[in-house]
N, C-alpha and C positions, 0 to 999 in steps of 0.2 A: 504494500500500500504506500501511497505517496508520503505519509508522515515519517516513514523510515528512510527517506532518500538521503539524508545527511549522515546516516550511520557510518557508511564506508569511509567518509572523510574524517570522522572523529573516533574511529575504532580504537579501543583500549584506553580511552580517557575518562571513563565513567566508573562510578562506584554506587552500589545500591544504598539508598538512604537508610540510615540506621533506624529511623523512626518506623519503617515498615516492619522491622523485626524487633520491636520493643520488648518482647517477652523472651528473648534469647540473649545469652552472653556471647557477644560477638568476638571477644578476644580469642576464643578457641572454637569458633563456629565452623562446622564442617559443611561447606557450601555444596559439596556433591551429595552428601547424605540427606540434606534437607532441601534439595532442589525443588521438590514439589511444593513445599511451603513457600520458598522464595518466589516461584512462578505464580502461585496463587495470590500472594500479596502484591506482586508487581501488577498482575492483571486487574486486581480489585482496586488498588489504591495508588499504583505507581505513576509517577510523572514520566515524561519522555526520556529523561536522563536515566531513570530506573530501568526502563525497557532496554535502553542501550547497554547499561551495565549488565543486565541479564543476558543479553546477546553476547557480550564479551566473556561472561562466565561459562556459558553453556554451548559454545560452538557456533556463534552467529545466529542469524535469524532462523536458519534451517534447524539448528540444534534446539533452540528454544521452542520452535514450533512442534518438534517431536515430543518434548516434555509436556507442553500444553495439551497436545492431542492424547498422549498415552498415559499421563500420570495425574494431571489436575482433576480433582473430583469435587472439591468443596467451594464452588462459586455459584452465584445466583444466575438465573436464566438471563438476566440483562447483561451480566459480565460475560457469560458464555457467548452471547450474540456478538458482543464487542470483540472478544478474543477471536472468534471465528472470522469476523470481518477484517480485522487488521492483520491476521496471520494467514488469511486466505485458506481457511479450513472449512470443510463441510461439517456442520454441527452433528450430523448422525454418525460421523466417524470418531468422535471424541469419547473418551472414557466417561467424562462427566455426563454427557447426554445419555449414553447407554445405561449408566448406573441409575440415573433418574427415571428412565423408562422402566427399568427392572423393578424399581421400588413401586411405581404406579401399578404395574401388572400384579405384583405381589399383594398390593392392597385392594385389587379388584377394580381399578379404574379403567 
């Protein structure tokens, strides 16, 4: 999407805002182990610089897209729509969507 056009020019210059991870000790934070949490927080509350930092951490836009598609589960439908739009994903292929549909089937909706 066009909002990420300046990423290539600024690659490697960003850091995730500590406020997004207020409930973690960042001195010894394992960025790979908690990549799902980081991705969810960036999607829900991150600014453009936080998105760029997540791209830097997780292998560019393609790597972050894979995490968003395959690991993110705890976001609202509104945030899911936004994530799919900016990362060019089909909502039905995301783990978040499939899990929500599974819950609805289980409840009989």
